[in-house]
Each structure stands twice: as structure tokens, then as C-alpha cells.
TORKEVO-958273 format. One record per residue (C-alpha): x, y, z; residue in three letters. Coordinates in nm, 2 decimals. Each point is the difference from the previous one (the first is absolute). Example, Ala and Ser with C-alpha at 12.3 -4.5 7.8 and 13.67 -1.06 7.14 Angstrom:
2
+--------+--------+--------+--------+
|     px |     py |     pz | residu |
+--------+--------+--------+--------+
|   1.23 |  -0.45 |   0.78 |    Ala |
|   0.14 |   0.34 |  -0.07 |    Ser |
+--------+--------+--------+--------+
END
This chain:
64
+--------+--------+--------+--------+
|     px |     py |     pz | residu |
+--------+--------+--------+--------+
|  10.24 |  11.86 |   8.98 |    Unk |
|   0.02 |  -0.30 |   0.23 |    Unk |
|   0.31 |  -0.11 |   0.19 |    Unk |
|   0.07 |  -0.37 |  -0.05 |    Unk |
|   0.29 |  -0.15 |   0.19 |    Unk |
|   0.16 |   0.35 |   0.01 |    Unk |
|  -0.05 |   0.08 |  -0.37 |    Unk |
|  -0.25 |   0.24 |  -0.15 |    Unk |
|  -0.24 |  -0.17 |  -0.24 |    Unk |
|  -0.31 |   0.10 |  -0.19 |    Unk |
|  -0.23 |  -0.26 |   0.15 |    Unk |
|  -0.29 |   0.21 |   0.14 |    Unk |
|  -0.34 |  -0.15 |  -0.08 |    Unk |
|   0.14 |  -0.36 |  -0.03 |    Unk |
|  -0.09 |  -0.27 |   0.25 |    Unk |
|   0.27 |  -0.16 |   0.21 |    Unk |
|  -0.04 |  -0.32 |  -0.22 |    Unk |
|   0.06 |   0.21 |  -0.31 |    Unk |
|   0.31 |   0.16 |   0.15 |    Unk |
|   0.13 |  -0.35 |   0.09 |    Unk |
|  -0.07 |  -0.13 |  -0.35 |    Unk |
|   0.17 |   0.30 |  -0.16 |    Unk |
|   0.31 |  -0.06 |   0.22 |    Unk |
|   0.00 |  -0.37 |  -0.09 |    Unk |
|  -0.05 |  -0.10 |   0.37 |    Unk |
|  -0.16 |  -0.33 |   0.10 |    Unk |
|  -0.30 |   0.12 |   0.21 |    Unk |
|   0.00 |  -0.32 |   0.20 |    Unk |
|   0.36 |   0.06 |   0.12 |    Unk |
|   0.00 |   0.36 |   0.10 |    Unk |
|  -0.12 |   0.22 |   0.29 |    Unk |
|  -0.12 |   0.35 |  -0.09 |    Unk |
|   0.00 |   0.30 |   0.24 |    Unk |
|  -0.20 |   0.31 |  -0.11 |    Unk |
|   0.06 |   0.31 |   0.19 |    Unk |
|   0.14 |  -0.20 |   0.30 |    Unk |
|  -0.29 |  -0.25 |   0.01 |    Unk |
|   0.01 |  -0.36 |  -0.12 |    Unk |
|  -0.23 |  -0.07 |  -0.29 |    Unk |
|  -0.16 |  -0.35 |   0.04 |    Unk |
|   0.05 |  -0.22 |  -0.31 |    Unk |
|  -0.38 |  -0.03 |  -0.04 |    Unk |
|  -0.02 |   0.38 |  -0.05 |    Unk |
|   0.27 |   0.03 |  -0.27 |    Unk |
|  -0.26 |   0.01 |  -0.28 |    Unk |
|  -0.21 |   0.27 |   0.17 |    Unk |
|   0.27 |   0.22 |   0.17 |    Unk |
|   0.04 |   0.30 |  -0.23 |    Unk |
|   0.32 |   0.19 |   0.01 |    Unk |
|  -0.04 |   0.38 |   0.02 |    Unk |
|   0.23 |   0.29 |  -0.09 |    Unk |
|   0.24 |   0.05 |   0.29 |    Unk |
|  -0.02 |  -0.36 |   0.14 |    Unk |
|   0.31 |  -0.18 |   0.11 |    Unk |
|   0.02 |  -0.37 |  -0.07 |    Unk |
|   0.26 |  -0.24 |   0.13 |    Unk |
|   0.00 |  -0.34 |  -0.17 |    Unk |
|   0.20 |  -0.28 |   0.16 |    Unk |
|   0.06 |  -0.32 |  -0.19 |    Unk |
|   0.05 |  -0.33 |   0.19 |    Unk |
|   0.26 |  -0.25 |  -0.13 |    Unk |
|   0.05 |  -0.35 |   0.11 |    Unk |
|   0.33 |  -0.16 |   0.06 |    Unk |
|   0.20 |  -0.20 |   0.24 |    Unk |
+--------+--------+--------+--------+
END
């Protein structure tokens, strides 16, 4: 199991990009932290999520 934004999910073996797509996130408008370390956007497609990992996904919204 993987913890994503505080919830257990079966996402082990997926890349960060796949996790974002599955969660309907816009990869261009999020920041992802994996086990306390920021994942650079250029690495989303190659960063594999493993059992026991903790992801925090923060979406950015515009406004004013």
C-alpha cells in the first residue's frame, strides 16, 4: 500500500505520472513530494512508487 495525501491506495509499481493521471490531476499544476523529498516534474514519468511510500500531492490554483 501507498499513502497518498493521507489515504492508503494500491499504487505500488505505478509511476508518479500514472498516479497523477489516475487521480485526475493536471501534472503541470501540481507539486509532488515522495517520502519527504520533492519530485522534479521532469522525473514524474520515471519515478516509480513503491510499497510503503508516502506521497503528498499539492495542486496549485489561480485566482485573485
